[in-house]
Steps between C-alpha positions, in 0.01 A plus 500: 500500500206265536192562294287530813716781625500669173120481487480642856699802374246596227222762496410797699754586779361751741716704720378667822596860588461616856437860375183400310265401774467472877655185647156392615366505142786303361381142536163572357648668196754217463224244515313699229811485282552140551138430432538686171764264391841613620741203504782657697496767778800679628491667854681825466535707807825669570404643832607373849133466626486220763187395332664378178550138612125458592403665186726288289370182670150604420582567131686167478197325626274665244747399232484146603122511497497621147785282377724795429876553554592722787833704468645739746681798361867553625465350851637141518453486873139583467455245219639237717281607807186475301588195282466707181559315170779719441657855479562767241837671497620835365852630439561620859350185677657171610685317227308221315754248633457606863135513461494140356713378779262643756168402321592169341471344160125494486469874570399725199757777455431791262748760398439860378695566183362843409605561143818277517488180290855408632384507852223269402726257330720503819206437714390212291847345522503546880171315531228766520141374446391808311616842401316814496539792252355854537382760512312415166276811525538814709410410866376715779625234751859548382515821286883491470508144390700409173310418194474143366335529153288233353789430252723403801228269626488325169879466481496356843250240401747390221803503714370343832369163586322586830179689586501874424295758693421833368422786741442869514191701409306183373119519508205313346523752218845433390587153626421317166791660323730408775386130498540505125880525550495151645546577867368241746351740747398867533542668836257765610470714808278807435353326188299271732522638861418851404196401280158572629433125467825314562337156414374622175833669406682172585258295299546712189877453515490139594269416200751647272726190552200268385499684156 
C-alpha cells in the first residue's frame, strides 16, 4: 500500500446513520463533521429510498471539497454511480474479489472483521485496503454486535500490515484509549452525529491523532 493511501486512511472516520437525523438535515451535519476534521466519511443507509443516489452525490461532493475520503457502505452499485472512493463490506455483502473487479484497483475496499483476527488476515491477503474491528464498546447503533476488546486491537496492530479501523461506541471521551492501541482510524456514528455540536465533537476526536 502506498504511503499516500495509508495517510488517507488515518484519523476520524465518520459514519452516517439514517435513523439519527432527517434526510434534509444530513448534508449540514456532515459538513459540520468534516469541518471538525473527519478524514473519512461512510454513507450508510440500508433503505431503498430513491433519494439515496442524490444524497450520496451531495455527500461525495462535500468530501471532495474538504479533501476527505468518501466510502459507501455495502452497495457497490451505488459506489460506482456516485464515483465514491470506495466501499465497505460486511460478511453478508459482495465478496472482496467481486467488488474489486467491479470498482477497479484504485478503489478503497474496507472489510468488517468484527472480533476475528483470522478474517482480517484473510482480508489483508486478498487485497483489502483496511480492516475494521468492533464493537469496541457497547453501541446503541448495533446493540447485539460482538465485542472487540482493546487487547484485540493491539494484537491486530502487531499482526497486520494495513490500516486498522476501530468502531463501536467510540466517543470523544473514550477515543484516546482506542487510539493508544495503534489503530489508524476510529469510526464514530452517534459519537459525532448525535452530539449537540457535531463539529466540536469531531474536532475533539480528530485532535487526538495529533497528540
